[in-house]
N, C-alpha and C positions, 0 to 999 in steps of 0.2 A: 504494502499499501503508499501509497504516495504520501507524505508530507510537507506540508503547502503552508510555508511563512511569506504573511505580507505584511509592509513596510508603508508607515504614513509620517505626515507631519508636516505643519508650514512649511513655506521657501527658508534654506538658510540656518536649518536647526543642524543640518549633520546626517542627517538620512542617510545619503547613502555611502557615507563615512560608519553607521551601522551594519546596511548591510553587508559591506563588503566585509565586517567581522566577525555576525555571522557566517559569512561564507566560508571565512578562513575559520572559524572553531566548527562547522560541517568536514568542510574537508580531512582536517585532521583529525577530530574526532570519532565521525561517523562511519561506517560502513555504503559504499554505496555512489554514485557519481553524483553530483547538484544539478541541478540549474534555476543560474540566475536570469529573469525576465529584469527587464529595462523598460518599466513602465511610465519614463519620465519622458516626455520630451526633452527637457533642461536638461538631466543628469546627463554624467558623463561613467555612469557604474562603468563601461569599461576600461577605461585607464583608472581608478582604483584597482581593478582586481588583474592592469596587466595586460590585457586578451585584445585585438587587432580586429579592426569592428571594419568590417562590410556593411551587405546590404542593412536595412533595418524591412520590420514589415511593413513601416509606411511604404518606404520607395519600393515592397512589391503588392501591396494595395495599388499603388500607381498604376505601376508600372504592368497589372492584372485588367485595370480600369480601360487599360488604352488598349491591351489585346483583345480588351471581350469587343469594343468599337470598331478595331480592325473590323473582327471573326463577326459580328454582326450583318456586317456587306456580306458576306458568302454565304447567312445561314446557318453559321455553326453555334453562335451564343445561343440562340433561342433553345437549342437544345443540351444544353448544359456542356460542349464540350466543346473546346479551344482548335484553331489551324492542327494539324496535323492529325487528329483527330484525340488530342488527351486531352479528360475530365478537364475541369477548375479544381474540381478537390483534386488530382492528381499532381493538377500543375502547379497547385502551393502546395504541398505538400511537400514537391519537391524542391521549390524555391527557398521554404520557411528553412529545409535540413540543410543547404547548402547554404546559407543564412550564419547559420551557427556560428559563433568565436568559440573552436575549442582548443581544451586543455586536459591534462591528465585526472582529472578528478571533478572539474568544473567548467560547462560549456556556458554560453551566453546566446543570449536573445534580446536584441533590440528593436523595439513598437515602433519608435519613432516616431515623426513630423504625422499629428493629428489630420486631418480628414481635410481636405479644398471641397470647393462645388462640385458636384455631381450628388448621384445616388450611391452610397455607401452599402447599403441595409446587408448586401446579398452580401457582397463581398467578405463584408467581417463578422456576421456568421459566418462565416468558412473558415475565415481565418480563426479567428478564437475557436473552433471544433478542431485546427488542421493545429494549430501549437498545443491546446487542452491536451486532444491524442500522444503531440510527443512526450510531451509531459511527465504523461503516464511511463516512460521506460526510466524515472530515476527516481531515485527514493526521496531527495528532498527537493523540494522546487521554492525558491527564492524571490519576492516580489519586489520590487522598491517600484512605489505606485506613485503616483503626483499624490500635489499637494493634500487636494484631498480625498473623500473618497466614493464623491463621485462617479466615476470612471471604472470602479473596480471591478463590477460587474460586469463592464461593458470588453478588457481585460479578459475573461476566463467567467466557463462556467461552473469550474472547479468549487468546493467548501473550502475557505480556508481554515487551519486545525489551531494559526497560531499566528494575531494579529500583532506585529507593535510597535504605536502609536509615541512618537522621537517629538520632548522639547525642549526649547532651549528653558534657564531657568526665571526664566520671568509671568508675571501674570499676564501680561499679553499671550508667548506662548503658551500658556498653561487654558488660558480661552481660547486657542484656535485648538491648539490639544481637544479639550470636552469638544465642542463642536464636532470637529472628525468622527471621534469617540458615538458621537449621536448617530453618524452615517449609520455605524453597519446596522443598527435594528429596522434601516428602509432598503436595505441592498438585496439584491435578488437572489444571493450566495449564503452559506452558513457560516456563519462565524463561531467556534467553538468557543476559542479561550482570547480575548485581550488586554494589553497590559499598556499601562504607561514607562516609557524609557528617560527620566532629564539628563541629560547633554552638555558637558560645557560645566559643570558643578566648580564651582573653584572655592577649596574644604568640603566645609557641610554648607547639606541647600539650609536656606532659611528658613526658619519656623511658619512665617506667614503663608509663605508655597506650602510645607507639609500639611497644613491647614486646607489649605484650599482643596488638595491634592485629596486628605482624605473623606471629601465632601462628594469626588467625581467617584461617578459609576464605572470607574476601571480600576482594575486592583495596580501599583505601584511596583514595578517590580526594579530599579535601584535608579542611580546616578553611573554619570561617568564621570571620572574628571577629568578637567581643562588638561590639554593635553597640547603641551608647545613642540611636539614630534608629529603630532598631523599634520601641524603647520609647516615644517622641513622639508617632509617627504610632497607635496602639492605642491610648493615653490619651486621642488626640486626633477619634479614630475616622474617623483617616485612610487610607485605604484602601493597605496596600502596592503596591500595582503601581504606582501613584505615584511611589513613593522616587525619586530620578535616576537616572540609567543612575553617574553617580558616585560612586554608593551604595558603602560598602567590602564590605554584603549583595549587592547585584545583582554587582558585580563579582566577586568571589570563587565563588559559583555562576553566571554565565556561563561566565567559566575553566574551570570543569568541565562544562557541560553542551557548550563550544565539542570539547574532549577525548571524551566520551560517546557527542554525532552530531555523527557523518562532516559537513565542512561540503558542500551542495547547488552 
């Protein structure tokens, strides 16, 4: 059975950094391959994972629509086929598999740009099922989501076992995290467990923040200390997955993940 972990949070809170540490933990401590899905068009998950990225799913979608328009002129699209006799589903499956950025333990799919003008419903439905089908081959799927939760059920039909909502240690950050947490009750997919992570905590979290967290409808998983090494890696263009296992950030996230995912 595939375990799906999704991350959400407003922009700038270090969500992608936390995603990279979750992926690093799984690759080091769990059996089976990990699929990372970059579902945030403004994110750079490939950079923190040290993976070369070619096509995105957004590119495939646009290319597919162009091919459908061309095929429609010769009568193929209406019958669900592309030029050359390949079905749309087979074409999409081939393209998505070819777009995978691969490494020994972790593969990456980037969703890429959002839709432009035109009708996307059919192709998005097919793409979602293709991505979900590929995901079934992995032990773990980690989705780095957009800032809110609105688009998660448009990216996947699969249930999410663990939702990690990342916030910075501010009242405004917690207000945004609380709104995001509320969205989970409105999605078409089931989210089994939801947790709050406070990132870039300098010293101990202020009492005022802890009091507010205690009133939120979400379990507080813990805080990640402010870590200057993260900035140094970013500045040098070094993948964050190359951080030492003794890194402050990695140790904090690893301790959280050991609680979230029962030892196998």
